[in-house]
C-alpha angles and dihedrals in degrees: 000000000000111000095233090059088063097055106048118161114156113048130163091253134334115259096236094056089072092065126080115263092246091055090045091055091048092050091048091050091050091049093052092046091051092046093051093046094049094048095046097044093045091048093051093048095046094046092045092060096040115107113260096225136085094189113065125027099131125140117221141157136184112270095021126106120254103253097193135071126284110299120214126187112253090203142004114281140168120251108236127212120256117269091251092052092048090048091050089051090050091048090053090050092049089050091054095039118111112213119215125250126185117221116217104213093187090070091068093051092049095046093046091053090047090052093051090050093051113128127212134187115252123173089345094307130107111233136159111271094230091057090058108090091215095049099039095086090044091054093050090046091052090047091056091050089047088057090054094048095049093044089058091042140238121237136173115282093231093056093045093050093048092052092050091047090055089054095250109153104177136037132193114237115202112211119171090347091305119115117214125186115232133173108253091228089066092062122085142224116215091260092049091048090052092051091045092057094046095044095046091088131046094204105113092201090053091049091051091051091048091056089058090064096067091230093182088073092062097050118094135151113271098172119082124184114246099216097176096050093043094051093046090051092048093050090049092052092046091051090053093055115106114227096175121106099177142320143254120225124230113275090014115141112250101181138346129220111278095017115137109242108241126192091264093048090048091055090050092051093047092048092048091048092053092049093049094047092049090049092050091047090062096028117129088220091065094098089053091049091052091046091052092049092050093050095048095046093043092050094051093046091046090053089053091050089050089054091053092049092050102039111011106032089146089070090058092047090050090050093194090076094049092047091050092050097050093039092055092045092049095047094051092046091051091047091051093049092050093049091053097041097045097032088233094154142326114298090232089069091064106106096224091159088071087080099059090042092055094043091046092052096049103028129009142302100249092053089046091055094046095050093041092053092047091050092051091050092049092050091048089060089075094049125088094212105026099160095090092047094047098051093045095049096043093051093044090048092054090049091049093051093048094045096051104053094147127005105221100141135036090232089068090071090054091047091048092049090050093049092048092050092050090048091053093050097045096044093045091051090049091049091051090051090055088057091056096255114145119232091247091054098050112121103256093194087078089064088062090052091051091050091050089049091053092048091051091052088062087069087068089089098061088040089057089053091051092050091048092054095039102044101021098245120150122220126203090249090062091047091051090052090051092053092060105115089218088068106121094240095047091045089053090050091054091052101042101033109017093165091054090048091054090047090050091050091052092048090048092054093046093046092048091053092049092045090050091053094046096044093244127142101288099187093048095052091044091053093044090052092054092054103033095096101036089117090072089076089081092068107002097168091065089069120077097229090062097044123103103190110311117084113204091197089076088076096048134074116248090251092052091046090051089051091054092048094048090047091072089072096054093041090049090056090051091053091046091054091046092053094040097241113179117263092244090059093045089057090068090058092057099039105040088089095023114192092321132132129264082239100189095057093037091056090044090054091047091051091049091054106032094161097049130069112246119219107231093201096088089050096049125100115234092243145155107207119241114289100181134051091247092054091049091051091053092049091053094046094045093051094045096046093048093048093046090066091065097054111122090213135009112231130145091253096048092048093048092048091048094052093046093048097048097044095041090051090053090051091048092050089056098243093141101045092100098054135067100252124135130214087246090057090051092050091050091047091053091049092052092047092051092050094048095046091050089054092047097047100031118146115260125212119249110248113225119240122235112260119228122242090250092056091049091053 
């Protein structure tokens, strides 16, 4: 955005003065409620995710140099094993652990009785097996084997297989409150117990007799897993494991600046970090730390809100803009806190420059810079050495804002991401040189972080699309797509009202030139100009640019003619809704005539009834009047372009007089009292319109015709 648009002082009349005092008070109350809610909610969320320690927020990895100052131990602490070593120790313990199983002794008694009561068919009669002289010894033999099977235990096959798969070799079987260790391979499943009984003898006759006893009916699980006792025992054993491999004394140096972090140094740092975080978690100073965080965050967010109240109150009145600003700031602050707290990744990989790019596309550059700087400062609060992060991000943010003045093509996002990445690399290298680090010794892993940062910035484009659809913003890319003459609505305008289309094209070119000179949103006013008269497609012949001789207004009364003319505004809004035009483009349809009169037919009616008062209401457009600079530009360009077609001759004087008359009449009628436009802006706009119209209607030379030979002779 042009800088002078962001520092406006003298306007024709402030927008809010046009509203009744009661409505003004209501709007002011709503603005303050929104401001308070945004500041409080954002503060609570940001502080909630900030780390609760002021002692250890370093970033370090094995094989990388220590980038901070010399670190000394504030107290004595034990050096803990690495997570992988601890996990290996736990795995070894689990492998050797013997889970507990309870043996149900009543199962054996019940199954033995069931076996003795088993009946078989002999000579066509059902008798108990033990009463049969031939089967009695078989039954007693099976009963003895049944005792052996149940004394060793039967468990479910799924549980037995899972224990073996985990590498557990022994289990403890609790019988009569006495635990006895037993190899798991000596226990049975029901199927294994059945095979054990049948295969215990080699006598085929005995095996055949055993099968008559239906042994599978007397085999049930008598071992049940004691989950509670097993878990308690496991936790006790784990708690007794020693994970310490040494200790560091108080005031002992842990690491010095520039030292390469070895495995041993890494273990010391991780152990020290755990000790400090545990200490801070139960530290009596914790309430003071939280209070300090709340005050700092609240102060920064309040300053931003003060900026919006002073310079961009329209963002608070729109609400969507304020919500977007504080939502982006909060999300990036939370992301930064989580990266530092959980060591998810290096903080340089966080694409903070996404924020100024998004804000610059939808809002303005100064607001983008303010919120980007505030976000960088808030993230730096969770870093131990924030200076390097702050200078890199602030410089990159300024470059991003300057590089992306208007987003008209998708390739601009790629170009911006590339420029930001190069800025990171060059500035980081320069900063390292100021510290005395040679180019060959610069940590090259940071280059990877910067590249990842640049790749993440590429996701700004789909994020812009989501914000457009979710909050109703309109980016320049969308506006460019709408200006394509192959757009269905514009193509229909060229076919049904070609004169209106040509008029709209002329107005779009004029408005774009004026907007460019005034620092307004060029693409928005160009798009609005192309669609401002789409309502004329309902009755195109009633508008002079589409007429070819006959004028249908000759057969209508002035009031009816005015009704037809005014109708193109309401019908245009219907078409805009049907074709899903953005709200910012629809505004141009309603404001390009404002609440003005259809002056030609109003004057005609007054002349026809000189002795009677004429009600201006039927001759008045529904409005409202322009409320933005872009809408005011379109009104001026539309009025001047339409009137320029009726000039009897095109001279410098006639064009200048026409522009002055049309624009001055609009100012006199109060069309611009609701928008922030200055008299200087109006003067510049008139100058541009005069220049452009002179170029359009300049006098051409008359080309001579070729004389015949007869005429020459």
